[in-house]
N, C-alpha and C positions, 0 to 999 in steps of 0.2 A: 458610211452609215450602216451598210450591211454588216460590217464587222461588229459594231455596237449592238445591233439588233439581235445578233446571234447569242449575245450574252445577257441581254436585259430580261427581266421577268416577263412572263406572259400574262395577259389579262390586265385587269384594272390595277394600277399602281401609281406611285408618286416617284418621280425621278428628279434628282438635284444635279444640275450641271455646274460644277465648281470652276471658276475662272472662265466664265462663258464668253468673255470678250464681246464681240459684236453680235453674238447670238446666232451665228451661222449653224453651229451644231445643235444649239438649243431648239431652234425652229424645226430642224429636221427630226428631232426626237418626238415632236408632237404627234399624238394619236388620239382618236376619240375617247378611248378608255384609259388615257394616261394623262396625269397632271405633271407638268414640267415646270420647274423653277430654275432660273439661271442666276448665279451670284458672281459678281466681279467687283474689284475695288476701284476700278476706273470709271469715273462719271462719264468721260467722253465715250468710252466703249459702250457703256450702258445706254447712252442716248440712242445709239444705233441699234443695240439689242432690243430696246423697247419698241422700236418700229417693227421689228421682226416677230417679237413675242409680246404683244400688248398685255400689260398687267402680269407678265410672267417673269420679271427680272427684279432683282433687289441689290442694292449696294452692300458689300460686306467683304471682310478679309477672309481669305481661305483658311487662315490659322485661328480664326475666331468667328465662325459662321453664325449669322443671325437666324439660326434654325434650331428648333427644339430637339432635344435628344430623342432618339428612337422614333423619329417622325417620318422618315422616307424609306421607300422600298429599295431604291437603288441610287448610287452616287456615281457620276461620270466625271473623270478628270482627264481631259485630253490635252497633251503637250503643255503641261505645267511643271511637273516635277523636275525636269531637266534645267529649269530656270532658277531653282532654289538652291541655296547653300545647304539647307537641311530639309528634306521632304517630310520628316517625321511629324512635326506639328500639324501639317495639312492632312496627312494620312490619319492621324489620331482624331482630328475633327471629323473627317469623313466617316470614320468608324463610329464616332459618338452619335451622329445623327441617324445612323442606320437602325432600322427595326431589327429585332432578332431574326436571323435567317436572311437578312438583306444582302444585296449584291453591290460590291465595290469594283468598279471598272476603271483602270488607269492605263495610260500608255507608258511604256518604258523603253529604255535603250534608244532614245531618239537619234543621238549622234552616230550610233552604229549603223543606222539605216543607210547612211551615205555610202557605207563600205561593204554592204552585203554582196554586191557583185564584185568579183575579183577584178582588180585594175592596177595599173602602175601606181596611181595615187594611193590606193589602199595599201600597197606594199611599202611605199615610201613613208607613210604615216603610221604604220603598224606598231613600231616599237614605242613611239611617243604615246600612242593611245593605250598600249598595254600598261605602261608605267602609270598612267593617270587613272586607269580603270577602277582601282579601289576607292577613288574619291568621286566617281560619277554619281550625282544625286539620284538619277533614275535608273541606275544599274538594276537589271531584273533580279539578280541574286540578292541585292540589298533590300529591295522592296519585298520580295518573297520572304526573306528572313524576318523582317519586321512584322509582316502579316502573320507568319506562323507564331511569333511570340505573343501576338494579340489574340490568338485562338482562331484566326481566320483560316479558311481552308480554300485552296485553289480548286475551282470547279470547272474551269474552262479557260481557253486562251484562243486568240485569233490574230490575224495579221491583215494588213491592207497596204496596197502600194502607195508610195508617196507621189506627190505631184511637184514637179519643178525642183527636185532636190539635187540635180546634177550640178557639179561645179567643175570648172576647168582648172588646170594647174595654176594659171594666172590668178583666178579668183580665190583659190585656196591660199595662195601666197599672200595676196592682199589682205584677206581676212585674218591670217595669222599675224602679219606685221601690225595690223590695227588692234591686236589684242582681243579679237572676238572669238577665238577658239581656245577654250579652257585647257585642253590637253597639250597645247603647244606653248608652254610657258617659256620664259626667257632662257632657261637652261637647255631647252631642247629646240628652240626656234631656228637657230642657224642651220643645224643639220637638216631639219625638215625642209626649210626653205631652199637650201642648196639642192636637195633632192628634187624639189618641185621645179626649180629652174632647169635641171637636167631633163626632166620629163617634158618641159615645154620645148626644149631644143630637139628632142627626139620625136615629137609629135608631127 
């Protein structure tokens, strides 16, 4: 939360949390001088979010927000873009609801976070990830390029440590074989998995 606070506007403002899920981030955004609204498409998630932020959540699609144009001071999008085939409609909606001079905060490069520390697994998967990079929905270069074309200006960035993101060679191999890793498509799976098997043997 400290990472978000460093980028959010100071003083009285309205913040929209897109894809708020169960409201964990939404609740932590609350301040006496801040109005916070969470939006999510899942009724199940929103039931939990409503307990954390009573009266502060609404059901809606991130690509068609039930929010008036130019009505919020800041938009927060935490770990959503990497799940989308195309992040542009969501980013466009976020831009639409912002007041002039408003702040759009989004996380990027989620999958790269696993590989920031150098490791055997990072090296085994490097080529597959490099080949897939142009298609990564939340690739920072892609998001920044879109923002620049919309007239948005980068005014700051921050980072925060992940929690529980470590995976063993075995769990990476299982995730790849189950088709849960987008950069490890069928054409690259065998080589990557063979490399991970070798890492398991060497560990």
